[in-house]
C-alpha positions as semicolon CSV with decimal commas, in nm:
position;residue;x (nm);y (nm);z (nm)
1;M;1,211;0,495;-0,298
2;K;0,979;0,401;-0,515
3;Q;1,071;0,497;-0,880
4;A;0,761;0,388;-1,099
5;T;0,440;0,198;-1,110
6;P;0,423;-0,089;-1,279
7;S;0,208;0,086;-1,522
8;S;0,435;0,320;-1,578
9;Y;0,762;-0,017;-1,667
10;C;0,471;-0,094;-1,910
11;Y;0,467;0,256;-2,096
12;I;0,776;0,363;-2,091
13;A;0,936;-0,085;-2,204
14;N;0,631;-0,076;-2,518
15;Q;0,799;0,329;-2,596
16;F;1,185;0,183;-2,675
17;K;1,029;-0,181;-2,749
18;V;1,269;-0,288;-2,431
19;G;1,116;-0,576;-2,157
20;K;1,021;-0,433;-1,853
21;T;1,316;-0,594;-1,647
22;I;1,509;-0,344;-1,895
23;A;1,315;-0,063;-1,875
24;K;1,321;-0,072;-1,473
25;E;1,731;-0,004;-1,509
26;P;1,781;0,341;-1,656
27;I;1,520;0,443;-1,421
28;W;1,679;0,320;-1,110
29;E;2,014;0,459;-1,219
30;L;1,834;0,786;-1,305
31;C;1,652;0,815;-0,950
32;L;2,015;0,748;-0,784
33;I;2,140;1,008;-0,953
34;I;1,889;1,272;-0,857
35;Q;1,914;1,171;-0,527
36;D;2,264;1,185;-0,492
37;V;2,275;1,529;-0,668
38;L;1,967;1,666;-0,465
39;D;2,152;1,539;-0,091
40;K;2,409;1,768;-0,173
41;C;2,303;2,070;-0,313
42;F;1,917;2,120;-0,180
43;I;1,849;1,970;0,201
44;H;2,115;2,105;0,442
45;I;2,174;2,327;0,693
46;V;2,387;2,614;0,597
47;N;2,463;2,803;0,985
48;V;2,407;2,642;1,264
49;H;2,366;2,889;1,427
50;K;2,183;3,124;1,229
51;V;1,925;2,855;1,239
52;F;1,952;2,895;1,636
53;V;1,886;3,186;1,664
54;G;1,663;3,230;1,444
55;F;1,445;2,964;1,640
56;H;1,519;3,261;1,927
57;C;1,367;3,542;1,739
58;M;1,078;3,357;1,677
59;G;1,007;3,310;2,006
60;F;1,143;2,905;2,011
61;P;1,417;2,901;2,227
62;N;1,681;2,625;2,196
63;C;1,520;2,479;1,890
64;L;1,774;2,371;1,548
65;Q;1,441;2,227;1,401
66;A;1,022;2,169;1,318
67;M;0,941;1,897;1,193
68;D;0,561;1,814;1,117
69;G;0,363;1,531;0,923
70;T;0,095;1,548;0,693
71;H;-0,085;1,370;0,449
72;I;-0,042;1,334;0,083
73;F;-0,381;1,111;-0,105
74;I;-0,236;0,860;-0,272
75;L;-0,516;0,620;-0,544
76;C;-0,449;0,293;-0,497
77;L;-0,502;-0,088;-0,613
78;A;-0,843;-0,214;-0,418
79;Q;-0,649;-0,472;-0,250
80;A;-0,368;-0,271;-0,070
81;A;-0,667;-0,002;0,029
82;Q;-0,719;-0,050;0,363
83;T;-0,363;-0,054;0,471
84;F;-0,309;0,345;0,333
85;I;-0,660;0,448;0,527
86;S;-0,537;0,729;0,728
87;H;-0,735;0,848;1,058
88;K;-0,921;1,079;0,853
89;G;-1,123;0,786;0,646
90;Y;-0,893;0,874;0,326
91;L;-0,577;0,667;0,169
92;A;-0,282;0,847;0,243
93;I;0,061;0,820;0,285
94;I;0,268;1,064;0,532
95;L;0,523;1,260;0,459
96;Q;0,741;1,371;0,757
97;V;0,957;1,650;0,681
98;I;1,150;1,885;0,875
99;V;1,230;2,279;0,774
100;D;1,426;2,570;0,916
101;H;1,430;2,941;1,043
102;H;1,336;3,062;0,737
103;S;1,073;2,712;0,645
104;H;1,312;2,610;0,423
105;F;1,339;2,188;0,398
106;T;1,612;1,987;0,557
107;H;1,498;1,667;0,589
108;I;1,214;1,504;0,376
109;F;1,074;1,152;0,489
110;A;0,788;1,002;0,252
111;S;0,709;0,597;0,269
112;W;0,487;0,521;0,519
113;V;0,111;0,473;0,437
114;G;-0,129;0,679;0,602
115;S;-0,200;0,384;0,899
116;A;0,082;0,442;1,031
117;H;0,171;0,619;1,399
118;N;0,350;0,958;1,368
119;A;0,569;0,825;1,680
120;C;0,606;0,502;1,451
121;I;0,744;0,687;1,119
122;F;1,018;0,873;1,316
123;C;1,146;0,591;1,543
124;N;1,228;0,447;1,118
125;S;1,261;0,684;0,974
126;P;1,645;0,758;0,852
127;L;1,682;1,108;1,075
128;C;1,589;0,896;1,368
129;R;1,879;0,664;1,297
130;M;2,129;0,946;1,247
131;M;2,089;1,062;1,578
């Protein structure tokens, strides 16, 4: 999980007159708290049967979730740029999402470089490990 860039650590450290190492600790703690709160409150399937019936009514029998990925434009250092170049030729990371029949997110995973293959991303995602 990426909390902030090195420049934002410097900014925070400068604002509070502390070192970068000290500035990282509360940012990390805050991100973990946000992750815990949002994970329990927002990202879950309420009723599996309703989702199954909802997809069936849309013409997708035997379906519980829909998964897709998209490229998110990024800016990065010139030294790392080659790794992040997507098959479309721009710098990106890949966002993998899973939605229910109402297009509500039930799973979000973003940590792969734009040049990664979809199958590689899925096989290394937390979702695949949960299955």
